[in-house]
py3Dmol code that shows the C-alpha trace and the ligand (Angstrom):
import py3Dmol

protein = """\
ATOM      1  CA  MET A   1       4.880 -14.100 -22.719  1.00  0.00           C
ATOM      2  CA  SER A   2       1.193 -14.528 -22.117  1.00  0.00           C
ATOM      3  CA  ASN A   3       1.104 -17.934 -20.469  1.00  0.00           C
ATOM      4  CA  THR A   4       1.152 -18.674 -16.765  1.00  0.00           C
ATOM      5  CA  ALA A   5       4.825 -19.689 -16.667  1.00  0.00           C
ATOM      6  CA  ASN A   6       6.015 -16.673 -14.743  1.00  0.00           C
ATOM      7  CA  ILE A   7       3.095 -16.013 -12.419  1.00  0.00           C
ATOM      8  CA  GLU A   8       2.639 -17.584  -9.014  1.00  0.00           C
ATOM      9  CA  PHE A   9       0.113 -17.431  -6.203  1.00  0.00           C
ATOM     10  CA  ILE A  10       1.673 -16.745  -2.807  1.00  0.00           C
ATOM     11  CA  PRO A  11       0.025 -16.961   0.618  1.00  0.00           C
ATOM     12  CA  LEU A  12      -0.952 -13.918   2.733  1.00  0.00           C
ATOM     13  CA  ARG A  13      -0.687 -13.687   6.503  1.00  0.00           C
ATOM     14  CA  GLN A  14      -2.867 -12.230   9.245  1.00  0.00           C
ATOM     15  CA  ALA A  15      -1.632  -9.384  11.433  1.00  0.00           C
ATOM     16  CA  LEU A  16      -2.997  -6.779  13.856  1.00  0.00           C
ATOM     17  CA  ILE A  17      -2.410  -3.031  13.506  1.00  0.00           C
ATOM     18  CA  GLY A  18      -3.124  -0.150  15.858  1.00  0.00           C
ATOM     19  CA  ARG A  19      -5.509  -1.105  18.639  1.00  0.00           C
ATOM     20  CA  ASP A  20      -6.038  -4.679  17.408  1.00  0.00           C
ATOM     21  CA  THR A  21      -7.501  -4.024  13.978  1.00  0.00           C
ATOM     22  CA  PRO A  22      -7.075  -7.245  11.987  1.00  0.00           C
ATOM     23  CA  ILE A  23      -5.555  -6.970   8.509  1.00  0.00           C
ATOM     24  CA  VAL A  24      -4.157  -9.313   5.894  1.00  0.00           C
ATOM     25  CA  ARG A  25      -0.548  -8.634   4.888  1.00  0.00           C
ATOM     26  CA  ALA A  26       0.476  -9.449   1.325  1.00  0.00           C
ATOM     27  CA  LEU A  27       3.905  -7.751   1.184  1.00  0.00           C
ATOM     28  CA  PRO A  28       6.558  -8.284   2.248  1.00  0.00           C
ATOM     29  CA  SER A  29       6.437 -12.052   2.529  1.00  0.00           C
ATOM     30  CA  ARG A  30       8.934 -14.865   2.549  1.00  0.00           C
ATOM     31  CA  GLN A  31       8.040 -15.575  -1.074  1.00  0.00           C
ATOM     32  CA  ARG A  32       8.088 -11.994  -2.299  1.00  0.00           C
ATOM     33  CA  LYS A  33       9.607  -8.805  -0.865  1.00  0.00           C
ATOM     34  CA  MET A  34       8.569  -6.222  -3.458  1.00  0.00           C
ATOM     35  CA  VAL A  35       6.603  -5.592  -6.643  1.00  0.00           C
ATOM     36  CA  GLY A  36       8.527  -2.750  -8.271  1.00  0.00           C
ATOM     37  CA  ALA A  37       8.926  -0.144  -5.517  1.00  0.00           C
ATOM     38  CA  TRP A  38       5.783  -1.429  -3.736  1.00  0.00           C
ATOM     39  CA  CYS A  39       7.333  -2.920  -0.592  1.00  0.00           C
ATOM     40  CA  PHE A  40       4.377  -3.307   1.782  1.00  0.00           C
ATOM     41  CA  LEU A  41       0.717  -4.149   1.247  1.00  0.00           C
ATOM     42  CA  ASP A  42      -1.936  -4.470   3.950  1.00  0.00           C
ATOM     43  CA  HIS A  43      -5.586  -5.176   3.165  1.00  0.00           C
ATOM     44  CA  ALA A  44      -7.952  -4.027   5.924  1.00  0.00           C
ATOM     45  CA  GLY A  45     -11.567  -5.150   5.863  1.00  0.00           C
ATOM     46  CA  PRO A  46     -14.213  -5.017   4.640  1.00  0.00           C
ATOM     47  CA  VAL A  47     -15.270  -4.857   8.278  1.00  0.00           C
ATOM     48  CA  SER A  48     -18.034  -3.332  10.419  1.00  0.00           C
ATOM     49  CA  PHE A  49     -17.527  -2.304  14.043  1.00  0.00           C
ATOM     50  CA  ALA A  50     -19.218  -0.347  16.799  1.00  0.00           C
ATOM     51  CA  ALA A  51     -18.705   3.423  16.701  1.00  0.00           C
ATOM     52  CA  GLY A  52     -15.534   4.282  18.605  1.00  0.00           C
ATOM     53  CA  GLU A  53     -13.935   0.889  18.008  1.00  0.00           C
ATOM     54  CA  GLY A  54     -12.396   1.508  14.609  1.00  0.00           C
ATOM     55  CA  LEU A  55      -8.812   1.973  13.477  1.00  0.00           C
ATOM     56  CA  ASP A  56      -6.605   3.740  16.016  1.00  0.00           C
ATOM     57  CA  VAL A  57      -2.926   3.860  15.101  1.00  0.00           C
ATOM     58  CA  GLY A  58      -1.078   6.253  17.396  1.00  0.00           C
ATOM     59  CA  PRO A  59       1.887   8.481  16.517  1.00  0.00           C
ATOM     60  CA  HIS A  60       4.661   6.575  14.766  1.00  0.00           C
ATOM     61  CA  PRO A  61       7.541   7.573  12.479  1.00  0.00           C
ATOM     62  CA  HIS A  62       8.471   6.650   8.914  1.00  0.00           C
ATOM     63  CA  ILE A  63      11.594   7.144   6.808  1.00  0.00           C
ATOM     64  CA  GLY A  64      12.645   6.246   3.263  1.00  0.00           C
ATOM     65  CA  LEU A  65       9.184   5.496   1.872  1.00  0.00           C
ATOM     66  CA  GLN A  66       5.788   6.836   0.852  1.00  0.00           C
ATOM     67  CA  THR A  67       2.665   5.541   2.586  1.00  0.00           C
ATOM     68  CA  PHE A  68      -0.201   5.132   0.149  1.00  0.00           C
ATOM     69  CA  THR A  69      -3.782   4.622   1.335  1.00  0.00           C
ATOM     70  CA  TRP A  70      -6.590   3.612  -1.049  1.00  0.00           C
ATOM     71  CA  MET A  71      -9.938   3.920   0.679  1.00  0.00           C
ATOM     72  CA  ILE A  72     -12.739   1.671  -0.550  1.00  0.00           C
ATOM     73  CA  ASP A  73     -15.327   2.054   2.235  1.00  0.00           C
ATOM     74  CA  GLY A  74     -15.499   4.056   5.460  1.00  0.00           C
ATOM     75  CA  THR A  75     -13.343   7.004   6.470  1.00  0.00           C
ATOM     76  CA  VAL A  76     -10.072   7.514   8.355  1.00  0.00           C
ATOM     77  CA  ILE A  77      -8.420  10.700   9.620  1.00  0.00           C
ATOM     78  CA  HIS A  78      -4.729  11.168   8.901  1.00  0.00           C
ATOM     79  CA  SER A  79      -2.754  13.648  11.027  1.00  0.00           C
ATOM     80  CA  ASP A  80       0.978  14.301  10.724  1.00  0.00           C
ATOM     81  CA  SER A  81       3.898  16.230  12.153  1.00  0.00           C
ATOM     82  CA  LEU A  82       3.742  18.726   9.276  1.00  0.00           C
ATOM     83  CA  GLY A  83       0.383  19.882  10.650  1.00  0.00           C
ATOM     84  CA  ASN A  84      -1.819  18.144   8.089  1.00  0.00           C
ATOM     85  CA  GLU A  85      -5.163  16.740   9.218  1.00  0.00           C
ATOM     86  CA  GLN A  86      -7.061  15.045   6.419  1.00  0.00           C
ATOM     87  CA  ILE A  87     -10.077  12.788   6.315  1.00  0.00           C
ATOM     88  CA  ILE A  88      -9.953  10.201   3.557  1.00  0.00           C
ATOM     89  CA  SER A  89     -13.250   9.015   2.048  1.00  0.00           C
ATOM     90  CA  PRO A  90     -14.037   6.183  -0.384  1.00  0.00           C
ATOM     91  CA  HIS A  91     -12.296   6.349  -3.769  1.00  0.00           C
ATOM     92  CA  GLN A  92      -9.668   8.741  -2.500  1.00  0.00           C
ATOM     93  CA  ILE A  93      -5.924   8.398  -1.897  1.00  0.00           C
ATOM     94  CA  ASN A  94      -3.723   9.758   0.850  1.00  0.00           C
ATOM     95  CA  LEU A  95      -0.025   9.832  -0.037  1.00  0.00           C
ATOM     96  CA  MET A  96       2.490  10.653   2.661  1.00  0.00           C
ATOM     97  CA  THR A  97       6.091  10.992   1.592  1.00  0.00           C
ATOM     98  CA  ALA A  98       8.231  10.239   4.628  1.00  0.00           C
ATOM     99  CA  GLY A  99      11.602  10.883   2.986  1.00  0.00           C
ATOM    100  CA  HIS A 100      13.988  12.009   5.736  1.00  0.00           C
ATOM    101  CA  GLY A 101      11.386  11.598   8.458  1.00  0.00           C
ATOM    102  CA  ILE A 102       7.782  12.226   9.538  1.00  0.00           C
ATOM    103  CA  THR A 103       5.308  11.143  12.233  1.00  0.00           C
ATOM    104  CA  HIS A 104       1.627  10.407  11.674  1.00  0.00           C
ATOM    105  CA  THR A 105      -1.554   8.912  13.144  1.00  0.00           C
ATOM    106  CA  GLU A 106      -4.448   7.119  11.471  1.00  0.00           C
ATOM    107  CA  VAL A 107      -7.718   7.109  13.367  1.00  0.00           C
ATOM    108  CA  ALA A 108     -11.309   6.284  12.414  1.00  0.00           C
ATOM    109  CA  PRO A 109     -13.738   9.141  13.159  1.00  0.00           C
ATOM    110  CA  ALA A 110     -15.732   8.578  16.388  1.00  0.00           C
ATOM    111  CA  THR A 111     -18.954   7.918  14.444  1.00  0.00           C
ATOM    112  CA  GLU A 112     -17.422   5.599  11.825  1.00  0.00           C
ATOM    113  CA  THR A 113     -18.579   1.965  11.727  1.00  0.00           C
ATOM    114  CA  ARG A 114     -17.014   0.619   8.516  1.00  0.00           C
ATOM    115  CA  MET A 115     -13.623   0.213   6.928  1.00  0.00           C
ATOM    116  CA  HIS A 116     -12.277  -1.254   3.748  1.00  0.00           C
ATOM    117  CA  ALA A 117      -8.872  -0.035   2.615  1.00  0.00           C
ATOM    118  CA  ALA A 118      -5.533  -1.011   1.197  1.00  0.00           C
ATOM    119  CA  GLN A 119      -2.404   0.561   2.603  1.00  0.00           C
ATOM    120  CA  LEU A 120       0.806   0.204   0.681  1.00  0.00           C
ATOM    121  CA  TRP A 121       4.311   1.537   1.103  1.00  0.00           C
ATOM    122  CA  ILE A 122       6.451   2.681  -1.802  1.00  0.00           C
ATOM    123  CA  ALA A 123      10.228   2.498  -1.327  1.00  0.00           C
ATOM    124  CA  LEU A 124      11.985   5.706  -2.328  1.00  0.00           C
ATOM    125  CA  PRO A 125      14.941   5.328  -4.721  1.00  0.00           C
ATOM    126  CA  ASP A 126      18.487   6.179  -3.571  1.00  0.00           C
ATOM    127  CA  SER A 127      18.211   9.619  -5.225  1.00  0.00           C
ATOM    128  CA  HIS A 128      15.128  10.534  -3.146  1.00  0.00           C
ATOM    129  CA  LEU A 129      15.656   8.586   0.061  1.00  0.00           C
ATOM    130  CA  HIS A 130      16.105  11.703   2.199  1.00  0.00           C
ATOM    131  CA  ILE A 131      13.796  14.200   0.483  1.00  0.00           C
ATOM    132  CA  PRO A 132      11.797  16.490   2.776  1.00  0.00           C
ATOM    133  CA  PRO A 133       8.568  14.951   4.098  1.00  0.00           C
ATOM    134  CA  ALA A 134       5.302  15.851   2.370  1.00  0.00           C
ATOM    135  CA  PHE A 135       1.628  14.923   2.371  1.00  0.00           C
ATOM    136  CA  GLU A 136      -0.861  14.977  -0.474  1.00  0.00           C
ATOM    137  CA  HIS A 137      -4.576  14.116  -0.577  1.00  0.00           C
ATOM    138  CA  TYR A 138      -6.004  13.035  -3.940  1.00  0.00           C
ATOM    139  CA  PRO A 139      -9.817  13.284  -3.885  1.00  0.00           C
ATOM    140  CA  ASN A 140     -10.313  12.505  -7.597  1.00  0.00           C
ATOM    141  CA  LEU A 141      -8.631   9.777  -9.606  1.00  0.00           C
ATOM    142  CA  PRO A 142      -9.073   9.018 -13.294  1.00  0.00           C
ATOM    143  CA  VAL A 143     -11.787   6.401 -13.925  1.00  0.00           C
ATOM    144  CA  LYS A 144     -12.661   4.459 -17.080  1.00  0.00           C
ATOM    145  CA  ASP A 145     -15.465   1.986 -17.767  1.00  0.00           C
ATOM    146  CA  GLN A 146     -14.573  -0.697 -20.286  1.00  0.00           C
ATOM    147  CA  ASP A 147     -15.636  -4.336 -20.824  1.00  0.00           C
ATOM    148  CA  ASN A 148     -18.149  -4.061 -17.928  1.00  0.00           C
ATOM    149  CA  LEU A 149     -15.288  -3.218 -15.564  1.00  0.00           C
ATOM    150  CA  THR A 150     -14.531   0.069 -13.797  1.00  0.00           C
ATOM    151  CA  TYR A 151     -10.868   0.973 -13.729  1.00  0.00           C
ATOM    152  CA  THR A 152      -9.552   3.589 -11.308  1.00  0.00           C
ATOM    153  CA  VAL A 153      -5.962   4.527 -12.091  1.00  0.00           C
ATOM    154  CA  LEU A 154      -4.288   4.975  -8.714  1.00  0.00           C
ATOM    155  CA  VAL A 155      -0.655   5.353  -9.762  1.00  0.00           C
ATOM    156  CA  GLY A 156       1.060   5.680 -13.136  1.00  0.00           C
ATOM    157  CA  ASP A 157      -0.505   5.136 -16.558  1.00  0.00           C
ATOM    158  CA  PHE A 158      -3.142   2.615 -17.600  1.00  0.00           C
ATOM    159  CA  LEU A 159      -5.663   2.485 -20.471  1.00  0.00           C
ATOM    160  CA  GLY A 160      -4.521   5.907 -21.621  1.00  0.00           C
ATOM    161  CA  LEU A 161      -5.211   7.531 -18.250  1.00  0.00           C
ATOM    162  CA  THR A 162      -2.590   8.999 -15.927  1.00  0.00           C
ATOM    163  CA  SER A 163      -2.870   9.231 -12.156  1.00  0.00           C
ATOM    164  CA  PRO A 164      -1.832  12.525 -10.534  1.00  0.00           C
ATOM    165  CA  VAL A 165      -0.154  10.655  -7.648  1.00  0.00           C
ATOM    166  CA  GLN A 166       3.523  11.609  -7.482  1.00  0.00           C
ATOM    167  CA  VAL A 167       5.975   8.723  -7.259  1.00  0.00           C
ATOM    168  CA  TYR A 168       9.710   8.517  -7.951  1.00  0.00           C
ATOM    169  CA  THR A 169      10.187   5.243  -9.845  1.00  0.00           C
ATOM    170  CA  PRO A 170       8.297   3.635 -12.781  1.00  0.00           C
ATOM    171  CA  LEU A 171       5.239   2.298 -10.983  1.00  0.00           C
ATOM    172  CA  MET A 172       1.532   1.595 -11.504  1.00  0.00           C
ATOM    173  CA  GLY A 173      -1.543   0.692  -9.501  1.00  0.00           C
ATOM    174  CA  VAL A 174      -5.129   0.155 -10.705  1.00  0.00           C
ATOM    175  CA  ASP A 175      -8.348  -0.746  -8.880  1.00  0.00           C
ATOM    176  CA  ILE A 176     -10.565  -2.924 -11.091  1.00  0.00           C
ATOM    177  CA  ALA A 177     -14.191  -3.382 -10.017  1.00  0.00           C
ATOM    178  CA  SER A 178     -17.209  -5.224 -11.384  1.00  0.00           C
ATOM    179  CA  THR A 179     -20.935  -5.170 -10.708  1.00  0.00           C
ATOM    180  CA  THR A 180     -21.706  -8.119 -12.977  1.00  0.00           C
ATOM    181  CA  THR A 181     -19.512 -10.996 -14.074  1.00  0.00           C
ATOM    182  CA  ALA A 182     -16.910  -9.574 -16.453  1.00  0.00           C
ATOM    183  CA  SER A 183     -13.750 -10.758 -18.143  1.00  0.00           C
ATOM    184  CA  THR A 184     -10.948  -9.027 -20.006  1.00  0.00           C
ATOM    185  CA  THR A 185      -7.359  -9.392 -21.128  1.00  0.00           C
ATOM    186  CA  LEU A 186      -5.129  -6.657 -19.760  1.00  0.00           C
ATOM    187  CA  ALA A 187      -2.145  -5.438 -21.772  1.00  0.00           C
ATOM    188  CA  LEU A 188       0.868  -5.283 -19.450  1.00  0.00           C
ATOM    189  CA  ARG A 189       4.407  -3.926 -19.691  1.00  0.00           C
ATOM    190  CA  PRO A 190       7.016  -6.694 -20.024  1.00  0.00           C
ATOM    191  CA  ASP A 191       9.558  -4.509 -18.198  1.00  0.00           C
ATOM    192  CA  PHE A 192       7.312  -4.419 -15.100  1.00  0.00           C
ATOM    193  CA  GLU A 193       6.721  -7.057 -12.465  1.00  0.00           C
ATOM    194  CA  TYR A 194       3.110  -7.305 -11.239  1.00  0.00           C
ATOM    195  CA  GLY A 195       0.911  -8.272  -8.341  1.00  0.00           C
ATOM    196  CA  VAL A 196      -2.851  -8.874  -8.091  1.00  0.00           C
ATOM    197  CA  LEU A 197      -4.765  -8.902  -4.807  1.00  0.00           C
ATOM    198  CA  LEU A 198      -8.460  -9.771  -4.500  1.00  0.00           C
ATOM    199  CA  LEU A 199     -10.189  -7.065  -2.422  1.00  0.00           C
ATOM    200  CA  GLU A 200     -13.760  -8.415  -2.547  1.00  0.00           C
ATOM    201  CA  GLY A 201     -15.843 -10.946  -4.456  1.00  0.00           C
ATOM    202  CA  SER A 202     -14.073 -13.443  -6.671  1.00  0.00           C
ATOM    203  CA  VAL A 203     -11.556 -13.471  -9.494  1.00  0.00           C
ATOM    204  CA  SER A 204      -9.760 -15.930 -11.684  1.00  0.00           C
ATOM    205  CA  ILE A 205      -6.503 -15.152 -13.434  1.00  0.00           C
ATOM    206  CA  ASN A 206      -5.660 -16.987 -16.646  1.00  0.00           C
ATOM    207  CA  GLY A 207      -8.381 -19.422 -15.644  1.00  0.00           C
ATOM    208  CA  GLN A 208      -7.093 -20.111 -12.140  1.00  0.00           C
ATOM    209  CA  GLU A 209      -9.115 -18.898  -9.148  1.00  0.00           C
ATOM    210  CA  LEU A 210      -7.272 -16.486  -6.847  1.00  0.00           C
ATOM    211  CA  GLY A 211      -8.531 -16.715  -3.261  1.00  0.00           C
ATOM    212  CA  MET A 212      -8.741 -14.027  -0.560  1.00  0.00           C
ATOM    213  CA  GLU A 213      -5.827 -15.698   1.187  1.00  0.00           C
ATOM    214  CA  GLN A 214      -3.513 -15.398  -1.812  1.00  0.00           C
ATOM    215  CA  MET A 215      -1.755 -12.830  -3.983  1.00  0.00           C
ATOM    216  CA  MET A 216      -0.695 -13.329  -7.572  1.00  0.00           C
ATOM    217  CA  VAL A 217       2.808 -12.125  -8.345  1.00  0.00           C
ATOM    218  CA  SER A 218       4.749 -12.136 -11.602  1.00  0.00           C
ATOM    219  CA  ALA A 219       8.302 -11.576 -12.689  1.00  0.00           C
ATOM    220  CA  THR A 220       9.046  -9.293 -15.643  1.00  0.00           C
ATOM    221  CA  GLY A 221       8.275 -10.573 -19.142  1.00  0.00           C
ATOM    222  CA  LEU A 222       4.490 -10.726 -18.835  1.00  0.00           C
ATOM    223  CA  SER A 223       2.710  -8.886 -21.668  1.00  0.00           C
ATOM    224  CA  GLU A 224      -0.897  -9.753 -20.857  1.00  0.00           C
ATOM    225  CA  LEU A 225      -3.113 -11.221 -18.195  1.00  0.00           C
ATOM    226  CA  THR A 226      -6.687 -12.467 -18.492  1.00  0.00           C
ATOM    227  CA  ILE A 227      -8.863 -11.714 -15.485  1.00  0.00           C
ATOM    228  CA  ALA A 228     -12.464 -12.763 -14.867  1.00  0.00           C
ATOM    229  CA  LEU A 229     -14.298 -11.055 -12.008  1.00  0.00           C
ATOM    230  CA  GLY A 230     -17.486 -12.354 -10.403  1.00  0.00           C
ATOM    231  CA  ASP A 231     -20.418 -10.134  -9.440  1.00  0.00           C
ATOM    232  CA  ASN A 232     -19.571  -7.157  -7.205  1.00  0.00           C
ATOM    233  CA  SER A 233     -15.884  -7.951  -7.165  1.00  0.00           C
ATOM    234  CA  ARG A 234     -12.765  -5.843  -6.893  1.00  0.00           C
ATOM    235  CA  VAL A 235      -9.059  -6.454  -7.412  1.00  0.00           C
ATOM    236  CA  LEU A 236      -5.947  -4.346  -6.960  1.00  0.00           C
ATOM    237  CA  LEU A 237      -3.357  -4.610  -9.745  1.00  0.00           C
ATOM    238  CA  ILE A 238       0.068  -3.206  -8.874  1.00  0.00           C
ATOM    239  CA  GLY A 239       3.237  -3.179 -10.952  1.00  0.00           C
ATOM    240  CA  GLY A 240       6.571  -1.537 -11.434  1.00  0.00           C
ATOM    241  CA  GLU A 241      10.076  -1.715 -12.749  1.00  0.00           C
ATOM    242  CA  PRO A 242      12.139  -4.054 -10.552  1.00  0.00           C
ATOM    243  CA  PHE A 243      13.577  -1.891  -7.755  1.00  0.00           C
ATOM    244  CA  LYS A 244      17.244  -1.164  -8.366  1.00  0.00           C
ATOM    245  CA  SER A 245      18.602  -1.169  -4.806  1.00  0.00           C
ATOM    246  CA  PRO A 246      18.339  -3.898  -2.192  1.00  0.00           C
ATOM    247  CA  ILE A 247      16.296  -2.377   0.633  1.00  0.00           C
ATOM    248  CA  LEU A 248      16.077  -3.014   4.342  1.00  0.00           C
ATOM    249  CA  LEU A 249      12.576  -2.736   5.800  1.00  0.00           C
ATOM    250  CA  TRP A 250      12.286  -2.784   9.568  1.00  0.00           C
ATOM    251  CA  TRP A 251       9.292  -1.610  11.620  1.00  0.00           C
ATOM    252  CA  ASN A 252       8.165   1.598   9.872  1.00  0.00           C
ATOM    253  CA  PHE A 253      11.484   2.374   8.264  1.00  0.00           C
ATOM    254  CA  VAL A 254      12.989   1.679   4.846  1.00  0.00           C
ATOM    255  CA  GLY A 255      16.705   2.194   4.339  1.00  0.00           C
ATOM    256  CA  ARG A 256      19.804   0.673   2.876  1.00  0.00           C
ATOM    257  CA  THR A 257      21.920  -0.140   5.934  1.00  0.00           C
ATOM    258  CA  SER A 258      21.057  -1.453   9.380  1.00  0.00           C
ATOM    259  CA  GLU A 259      23.083   1.429  10.835  1.00  0.00           C
ATOM    260  CA  GLU A 260      20.734   4.067   9.403  1.00  0.00           C
ATOM    261  CA  LEU A 261      17.673   2.162  10.633  1.00  0.00           C
ATOM    262  CA  LYS A 262      19.222   1.801  14.081  1.00  0.00           C
ATOM    263  CA  THR A 263      20.010   5.523  14.141  1.00  0.00           C
ATOM    264  CA  ALA A 264      16.399   6.344  13.202  1.00  0.00           C
ATOM    265  CA  ARG A 265      15.166   4.054  15.980  1.00  0.00           C
ATOM    266  CA  GLU A 266      17.355   5.829  18.536  1.00  0.00           C
ATOM    267  CA  GLN A 267      16.249   9.247  17.284  1.00  0.00           C
ATOM    268  CA  TRP A 268      12.590   8.249  17.652  1.00  0.00           C
ATOM    269  CA  ALA A 269      13.234   6.897  21.156  1.00  0.00           C
ATOM    270  CA  ASN A 270      14.992  10.171  22.075  1.00  0.00           C
ATOM    271  CA  HIS A 271      12.257  12.445  20.637  1.00  0.00           C
ATOM    272  CA  ASP A 272      14.663  13.820  18.040  1.00  0.00           C
ATOM    273  CA  PRO A 273      13.144  16.716  16.026  1.00  0.00           C
ATOM    274  CA  ARG A 274      13.788  14.689  12.861  1.00  0.00           C
ATOM    275  CA  PHE A 275      10.307  13.188  13.300  1.00  0.00           C
ATOM    276  CA  GLY A 276       8.322  16.033  14.877  1.00  0.00           C
ATOM    277  CA  ASP A 277       5.064  15.490  16.760  1.00  0.00           C
ATOM    278  CA  VAL A 278       1.385  14.907  16.045  1.00  0.00           C
ATOM    279  CA  THR A 279      -0.260  17.367  18.396  1.00  0.00           C
ATOM    280  CA  ASN A 280      -3.950  16.377  18.156  1.00  0.00           C
ATOM    281  CA  TYR A 281      -3.641  12.764  19.346  1.00  0.00           C
ATOM    282  CA  PRO A 282      -4.777  12.112  22.933  1.00  0.00           C
ATOM    283  CA  GLY A 283      -2.945   8.825  23.539  1.00  0.00           C
ATOM    284  CA  GLU A 284       0.583   7.511  23.723  1.00  0.00           C
ATOM    285  CA  ARG A 285       2.912   7.317  20.761  1.00  0.00           C
ATOM    286  CA  LEU A 286       4.090   3.910  19.532  1.00  0.00           C
ATOM    287  CA  GLU A 287       7.423   2.691  20.856  1.00  0.00           C
ATOM    288  CA  ALA A 288       9.849   1.006  18.482  1.00  0.00           C
ATOM    289  CA  PRO A 289      10.568  -2.675  19.082  1.00  0.00           C
ATOM    290  CA  THR A 290      14.042  -3.829  20.050  1.00  0.00           C
ATOM    291  CA  PHE A 291      16.428  -3.525  17.151  1.00  0.00           C
ATOM    292  CA  PRO A 292      17.300  -6.938  15.674  1.00  0.00           C
ATOM    293  CA  HIS A 293      20.313  -8.160  13.808  1.00  0.00           C
ATOM    294  CA  LEU A 294      19.576  -7.448  10.149  1.00  0.00           C
ATOM    295  CA  LYS A 295      21.180  -8.816   7.033  1.00  0.00           C
ATOM    296  CA  GLU A 296      22.569  -6.100   4.759  1.00  0.00           C
ATOM    297  CA  SER A 297      20.472  -7.103   1.780  1.00  0.00           C
ATOM    298  CA  GLN A 298      17.006  -8.334   1.005  1.00  0.00           C
TER     299      GLN A 298
END
"""
ligand_1 = """\
1
MN
Mn 2.170 4.667 9.214
"""
view = py3Dmol.view(width=600, height=400)
view.addModel(protein, "pdb")
view.setStyle({"model": 0}, {"cartoon": {"style": "trace"}})
view.addModel(ligand_1, "xyz")
view.setStyle({"model": 1}, {"stick": {}})
view.zoomTo()
view.show()
């Protein structure tokens, strides 16, 4: 299927993270919970700020997912309870596998004045839900120039290139950037569902303009997509095999039952060693919100 029958444009919403850094949240939304295993997508910036007033997200836990940061402009320092401290610079990825449990912080360096990034979460499959936590920094990703577009393969395979980023379900992610107006038809996998988010500039998809306040999502069955980028534009294309298990996502946790999320919340509140500590952060850690009543399926 190459027509527009199974794609739709869904609205994004505004949110604040850390110490009041504004972001736009694309996933999850009422209209769409996941694209493959991608279960969370925040777009931060592009934004400029005074030195010392950048991103500051204090210690907080994660379980059952991988956090995936794609840096477009500016720098952020990641620190975690495994002892990793890693600055991420433009065109690099930080991948933190929470698995059974981890704590981390994300803080702009004191001299930083810019940020443009996408942070996504990847749900771990049942078989890997409780794997040991890990952190990996990927300073170099495969890049290909074709049709006046620059493709950076962030996850999975695309245009014959393979990303080194380790994931646990069939998944892909590609950054597509232009300097001049450029158009192409992308070959897609019909067994994947897809999402497209505009990161800067302008784009139309199959002839329909996608705004900054929207995300394109598709069901499976799509074999190609025609995209036209304006000058100095950038989009994020994500895709994956439909996730096999219904997930529960609450606060910073992904699980399968409300009981396991509630247990993780209590363990965080009680400083359980499951999550460890970030030792280089001067401020307070983040407290979990009150646990709600959750439905046992998405
Ligand atoms: Mn986090």
